[in-house]
C-alpha positions, 0 to 999 in steps of 0.5 A: 527544522523540517526533513525534505522529501522528493517524489519521483513519478509524481503524476500518478494517483498515488503521487497525488495522494502522498503530495496531499499528505505531505502538504499537511505534515508538520515535519516534512517539506516537499522539495521536488516532484518529478514528472516527465508529462507535467514538467514545468506545471504548478503542482497546485493546479493538479493536486487539490489540497496543495497550495505551494508554488512548487512546479513539477520538474523532469529529473533523470536519475543522475539529477534526482540523485543530486537533489539535497533532500533527506528522503525520496519516494519512487512512485514509478511503474514496475521495472523503472526504479533501478537507475534511480536507486543506483544513482542515489546509492552512489551519491547519498547512501544514507538518504531514505528511499521508499519504493512504491513499485514491486522491484525490491519486494523480493530483495532481502537487503530492503526492509519490507515495510508493512508496519502492522506485521513487519515493524519488528524487523526495522533496524534503521534500514534506509532502503524500504520497499512499500507493499502492494495494495492487494498484498497488504489486504491479503496479509492483514487478512491472513496473518493472525491465522498463518500458523493454523492453516491446513491449506493454501489460502484462496483469495478473491480480490476486486479493486477499483480501476485506479489500481491500474494507474493512469496509463490507458489500458482495458483495466482503467477504461471506464467504458469497458468496465461499465456494468462489468467485472474484469478478471486478470492475472488469475495465476502468478500475479506479483502480489500473489508471489509477494504474499507467499514470500512474506507469509512463507506459504503458498497463497492463491490469488484471483484479482479483478477490476471493477467500475468503481475508482478506488478501494479493494475488497479481498475475500480470503477462504482459509482452512484450519487444521483444527476446528475453532469457534467464531469468537476464538478466531475474532479474539485472535485477530483482536489480540494481533491488531490490538493498538493498531490505529490503521486496522479496524475489526468489524463483526460484519463484512466490510463494504468497499464503498465505505473505505474510499478516502480512509486511511485504515484497513477494515477486516470482518465477516469471520464467517465460519462454515459448519464443522468449524475448520473453514473460515472466510475473512473479508478485508477492505482498504483504499488502494491509494492510501493504506495500500500505497501513500499512507503506508509510504508515509508510515514508513517515511515517518519511521525511517526519519525518526518521527512518530509512525502515524504523524500527519495521518488522520486517525479519528472519525472517518479518517479523511 
């Protein structure tokens, strides 16, 4: 018997990626997808790879809570999740909720689901906060050296414009982005606060959006308390991520053009400055996949008692 899933806020890029993943899942069945703008339209007409007859519906919080499903993914903008969570809490407190927004990432009652780093904290929680895309890249890049740092990590991030969502803005305006790199939220970005909270140390983050559609490149400048060799640092990362199917280490700096459509993150460069106390690490991931939908499926699988990587392509080029 399959587990049933509903997606609320399914019009966006991440919702479409998650629909595609669920369509290929042997133990998950999509029961409903809610979108105000696409109400009544066939999902298959909007999501390549989905061949069912399901149509989008427009469900408010109370109606969504009444749907008899095992799990719900909230793919809503920041600040919109609370009414749905409250309604589901009242009707079905044991239903799994995976929230893709930042609304519950600072709530200690929710499990923060970055499996490669927080899997040991999962105790059967039914409320799961999916990490941010930049935040995932930053934490994967920094975590192996977290206890050896002498100063706050400084992170320079560049995202494709799909990270700005589907609501029109300067950050997803193709004409304004043409031949351009657009800095924004250079201090106090929510992902800066998220990573600082999760790692327990201040992190400096400077995000930018670029003309490409998808993919994040994150360059982390890390100062060490004691000198180290490049080989020792790379070995530390290899030990930390040994057996992790969705983290791959490279000797060279990974390219964002090579991560689009892939389900894993890549970490590389490990450029050591003279003196051995400054190391630069580069991480890339697809913001819509490992930065969102793929990670959500990891968390769904775990919460439903299924193998974590079920229905996530792991071989070759992933996609």
